[in-house]
C-alpha positions as CSV (number, residue, x, y, z in Angstrom):
1,M,55.4,-43.2,239.8
2,K,51.8,-42.3,240.1
3,P,50.5,-38.8,239.3
4,V,50.1,-36.4,242.2
5,Y,46.6,-34.9,242.9
6,R,45.6,-32.1,245.2
7,C,42.4,-32.3,247.3
8,R,39.9,-29.5,246.3
9,V,38.5,-29.6,249.9
10,C,41.5,-29.8,252.3
11,G,44.4,-29.0,250.0
12,E,46.4,-32.0,250.8
13,F,48.5,-33.9,248.2
14,T,47.5,-37.5,247.3
15,E,48.0,-40.2,244.8
16,E,44.3,-40.9,244.7
17,P,41.8,-39.3,242.2
18,Q,39.4,-38.8,245.1
19,H,39.9,-37.2,248.6
20,C,37.5,-35.9,251.2
21,G,34.7,-37.5,249.2
22,K,35.4,-35.3,246.2
23,P,37.3,-35.6,242.9
24,T,40.9,-34.2,243.2
25,A,42.7,-31.9,240.8
26,L,45.7,-33.2,238.9
27,F,48.8,-31.4,240.3
28,M,51.7,-33.2,238.8
29,T,52.0,-36.0,236.2
30,G,53.9,-39.2,237.0
31,E,56.7,-38.2,234.6
32,Q,57.1,-34.7,236.2
33,R,57.2,-36.4,239.6
34,V,59.9,-38.8,238.7
35,R,62.0,-36.1,237.0
36,L,61.7,-33.7,239.9
37,S,62.3,-36.4,242.5
38,K,65.6,-37.5,240.8
39,L,66.8,-33.9,240.6
40,M,65.9,-33.2,244.2
41,S,67.9,-36.3,245.3
42,A,70.9,-35.3,243.2
43,L,71.0,-31.7,244.5
44,L,70.3,-32.5,248.2
45,R,72.6,-35.5,248.3
46,H,75.5,-34.9,245.9
47,I,75.7,-31.7,243.8
48,P,74.1,-28.7,245.6
49,H,76.8,-26.5,244.3
50,E,75.7,-27.1,240.7
51,A,72.6,-25.1,241.4
52,G,74.2,-22.6,243.7
53,L,72.6,-24.2,246.8
54,G,74.1,-23.8,250.3
55,L,73.1,-26.6,252.6
56,D,73.5,-26.0,256.3
57,P,75.7,-28.4,258.3
58,W,72.8,-30.9,258.7
59,G,71.8,-30.8,255.0
60,W,68.8,-28.5,255.3
61,V,67.8,-25.8,252.8
62,E,64.8,-23.6,252.4
63,V,62.1,-25.1,250.2
64,E,61.6,-21.8,248.4
65,E,65.3,-21.6,247.7
66,L,65.4,-25.1,246.3
67,A,62.5,-24.4,243.9
68,R,64.2,-21.1,242.9
69,A,67.5,-22.8,242.3
70,I,65.9,-25.5,240.1
71,R,64.0,-22.8,238.0
72,E,66.8,-20.3,237.7
73,R,70.2,-21.9,238.2
74,W,70.0,-25.5,237.3
75,R,71.7,-26.2,233.9
76,R,68.5,-27.7,232.5
77,R,66.2,-25.1,234.0
78,D,64.2,-24.9,230.8
79,L,62.6,-28.3,231.8
80,Y,61.6,-27.1,235.3
81,Q,60.0,-23.7,234.9
82,W,56.8,-25.2,236.3
83,V,58.4,-26.1,239.7
84,T,57.0,-24.2,242.8
85,P,57.6,-24.9,246.5
86,H,54.3,-26.8,246.5
87,H,55.7,-29.3,244.0
88,I,58.8,-29.8,246.2
89,V,56.6,-30.4,249.2
90,A,54.3,-32.8,247.3
91,V,57.3,-35.0,246.1
92,A,58.7,-35.1,249.7
93,L,55.5,-36.0,251.4
94,L,54.5,-38.8,249.0
95,D,57.9,-40.3,248.5
96,P,57.5,-44.1,249.0
97,K,61.0,-44.6,250.5
98,G,61.1,-41.5,252.7
99,R,64.0,-40.0,250.7
100,F,63.2,-36.5,252.0
101,Q,62.5,-34.9,255.3
102,L,60.5,-31.7,255.8
103,S,60.6,-29.4,258.8
104,S,57.4,-29.2,260.8
105,D,56.3,-26.0,259.0
106,R,57.3,-27.5,255.6
107,R,59.6,-24.6,254.9
108,R,62.9,-26.5,255.0
109,I,63.9,-29.8,253.3
110,R,66.8,-32.2,253.3
111,A,67.6,-35.7,251.9
112,A,67.1,-38.3,254.6
113,Y,69.9,-40.5,253.4
114,G,72.2,-41.3,250.4
115,H,74.6,-38.3,250.9
116,S,78.0,-38.1,249.4
117,V,78.5,-34.5,250.5
118,K,80.0,-34.2,254.0
119,L,77.5,-33.2,256.7
120,E,76.0,-34.2,260.1
121,L,72.6,-35.9,259.9
122,G,72.2,-35.8,263.6
123,Y,70.4,-39.1,263.9
124,E,70.4,-40.9,267.2
125,P,71.6,-44.5,267.2
126,L,68.9,-47.1,267.8
127,S,69.0,-49.2,271.0
128,P,69.3,-53.0,270.6
129,R,65.6,-53.4,271.4
130,E,64.7,-50.9,268.6
131,L,66.5,-52.8,265.9
132,P,64.6,-54.8,263.4
133,E,65.2,-58.6,263.2
134,V,66.9,-58.4,259.8
135,L,68.0,-55.7,257.4
136,Y,68.8,-56.1,253.7
137,H,71.4,-54.9,251.3
138,G,71.3,-55.6,247.6
139,T,74.4,-55.8,245.4
140,V,75.6,-57.4,242.1
141,A,77.2,-60.8,242.0
142,E,80.6,-59.5,240.9
143,R,81.0,-57.6,244.1
144,L,80.0,-60.4,246.4
145,Q,83.4,-62.0,246.9
146,P,85.2,-58.8,248.3
147,I,82.1,-58.0,250.4
148,M,82.2,-61.4,252.1
149,R,85.9,-60.9,252.7
150,E,85.9,-57.2,253.8
151,G,82.2,-56.4,254.7
152,L,80.1,-53.5,253.5
153,K,81.7,-50.1,253.3
154,P,80.1,-46.7,252.5
155,M,82.4,-46.2,249.5
156,K,81.4,-42.8,248.0
157,R,78.5,-42.4,250.4
158,L,78.6,-41.3,254.1
159,M,77.0,-44.5,255.3
160,V,76.1,-48.1,254.3
161,H,72.4,-48.2,253.4
162,L,70.3,-51.1,254.7
163,A,66.6,-51.6,253.8
164,A,63.8,-52.9,256.0
165,R,62.3,-54.7,253.1
166,P,63.9,-56.8,250.3
167,Q,62.3,-54.9,247.4
168,E,64.1,-51.6,248.2
169,A,67.4,-53.4,248.5
170,L,66.9,-55.2,245.2
171,E,65.8,-52.1,243.4
172,A,69.0,-50.3,244.4
173,A,71.1,-53.3,243.3
174,R,69.5,-53.5,239.9
175,R,70.9,-50.0,239.0
176,H,74.3,-51.7,238.9
177,G,73.5,-54.8,236.9
178,S,71.1,-57.7,236.3
179,Q,72.8,-60.4,238.4
180,V,71.8,-59.3,241.8
181,V,72.1,-60.9,245.2
182,L,70.4,-60.0,248.5
183,L,72.4,-59.9,251.7
184,H,70.7,-60.5,255.0
185,V,72.3,-58.4,257.7
186,D,71.9,-59.1,261.4
187,P,71.4,-55.7,263.3
188,Q,72.0,-57.4,266.7
189,C,75.4,-58.5,265.5
190,L,76.2,-54.8,264.6
191,A,75.0,-53.8,268.1
192,E,77.2,-56.4,269.8
193,K,80.2,-55.0,267.9
194,G,79.4,-51.5,268.9
195,I,78.5,-50.4,265.4
196,P,75.6,-47.9,265.5
197,V,72.5,-48.3,263.4
198,Y,70.4,-45.3,262.5
199,R,66.8,-45.1,261.2
200,A,66.7,-42.6,258.2
201,S,63.1,-43.3,257.1
202,H,60.4,-45.9,257.6
203,V,62.2,-48.3,255.2
204,M,65.9,-47.2,255.2
205,Y,68.5,-47.6,257.9
206,L,72.2,-46.5,258.0
207,A,75.4,-47.9,259.5
208,P,79.0,-46.8,259.1
209,R,80.0,-50.3,258.1
210,V,78.9,-53.9,258.2
211,P,81.6,-56.5,259.0
212,P,81.4,-59.8,257.1
213,E,80.4,-61.8,260.2
214,C,77.2,-59.7,260.5
215,I,76.1,-60.8,257.0
216,K,74.1,-63.9,258.0
217,S,73.1,-65.2,254.6
218,V,73.2,-64.4,250.8
219,E,70.2,-65.0,248.6
220,K,70.6,-65.2,244.8
221,V,67.8,-63.5,243.0
């Protein structure tokens, strides 16, 4: 990931070394950004208890509390003594996949998708006319046969994750192996079967399941 800078004029966070016509100040290195983003994802999606975090029923927690938990209660807190609420906000605002959501006053944060902890995200299902033409899901070749027989299931997650762009789906698949395939999913097919689709971010969508007949094609990569 790129480093994060802060504008010396307006105070906003940016990936660019200039903002408001002036040079920006380095706020977080790319390495720090990656490390903090991964930890935030783990704590907000899967293991809040390991840092003593109490998410509300919709997955929200105070930004200040998250920063404090990382500095004081995380098992590798020695690596994160530099983390402040501003670092949490910067990671959330600039995340390329929209992994995080901030409240309007930037005081609360939650993961937008990817949860294994049980909670209610509160998303409204999209109407058929709001659905994109196609969504993508990446997987490894060894899983393809049972998927084409049984469809996509959430497994350990709350929802099946579908991407609006192929690159995000393939990136997720490559975490599980090098022989990846790209599934093309028909959202209108899901709607016709009464399966809701939710928008979690500008690139990620969620569905409780995808039956095999809604997988329209398979692309080997």
